[in-house]
N, C-alpha and C positions, 0 to 999 in steps of 0.2 A: 564802599561803593555798593550801590544796589545791584542785585542780581539782574543781569540784562534780559533774562528770560521770564521774569515775573510778568503777570498779565491779569486781565479782568475776565478771563474765560469762565472760570468757576462761578464767579458772581453773576455773570450774564446768563449762563446756563441755568443756574438755580432759580434766578428771578423769572425765567420763562417756563419753569416747571419741566425742564428737560433732564434726562439722565445722561450719564456718560455713554451708555449704550446707544441712546438716541443720536448723539453727536457722531459716534463711531459709524453708525449706519448712514447718516447723512453724508459723511465724508468718504464712505467706502473704505474705512479703516478696518483692520482685522478684528479689533476689539477695543474694549474700554481702556486697556492699559496705555495705549497711545494718547488718549484724551487725558488720562490721569497724569501722564508725564508732561503734557502740555500745560495743564492746570498748575502743576507744582513747579513749573519752570525748569524741569530737568531736560527738556527737549525744545528745540527750535521748530516751529511749524514749517511744513513744506509750503512753498509759495502758493500752490493751488489750494491747500487747506486754509491758509490764512485768508486768501481771497474769498473762499466760500463762507468762512466764518464771519467775515465783515459783511457779506451780503445777508447772511442769515439774521444777524443781530442788528443790522442797519447802523453800524458804526464804522469809523475809519480804522485803518491799520494802526494809526497813531493812538487812537483811543483804546483799542483792544490789546495792543502790545506796546505800551508806552516806552518801557525801558529798552526794548529791542529796537524800536523806531529811533530813539535817541542815539543808540550805539551805532546803528547803520548810518544815520545822518552824519554823525561825527566822523566816521571813517570816510564817507563820501566827501565831506568838506575838506578834510585833511588831504586826501588824494588829489582833489581838484585844485587846491591851493598849491600843492607841490608841482602839479602839471603846469599851472600858469607861471609860477616862478621859474621853472625850468625852461619853459618856452620863451619867456622874456630874456632870460640869460643867454639863450641860444639864438638870439636875434629874431624872435617871434614876430617882431613888428612887420616882417615881410609877408605875414599871413594875417591881415587884420580881421578877416571874417572869422577865422578860427579863434583868435584871441578875444574878439568881441563876444562870441558865443560862450566861451569858457567864463569870461567875466560876468556875463549875464546869469549863467547857471550858478555861479558862486554867490552873486548878489541875491538871487532868488532863494537860495538856500539859507539866507540870513546868517552868514558867517560873521563872527565877531572876535575870533581868537587867533587862528593859525597864522594869518598874515593880516596886516592892517588894510583898511579900505584904501589908504593912500597907495600902498604897494600894488593893489589890484588895478588901480586906474592910472598908473604911471604911463 
C-alpha cells in the first residue's frame, strides 16, 4: 500500500522556485524541518497549512495530497455506511430526513464498496 502521506508538495515548491524556508515563512512555521517532514510524507499537514498550500499553488487538496485524500475519503465512506446501516437496523425509517441526507452524502462521495447501492436505498 502506498504511504498515505506522500504528496506533490516538493514538486510544486520546486517548480515555482520556492525554498523550504519560503514555505515555512508563508505558513508561519518555525523552520524548514516541518516543510521537509511534509514533503517526505513523515508528517500530516495541519488543516490550516493544507488550506494555505492549496491556495498558494492553486490546486485542490486532492491534487496536493492525493493519498491522504483517499485515506480520509475511505474512512468517511466506511463510517457513513456503518451509520446508515445501523440507523436502518434501528428503525431509521422514522426519521426520513436524516436517512435521506445520509444516503445523499454517501452517494455524493461515490462509494462503491462498503455496502451496495441496493442496501443504501432500501
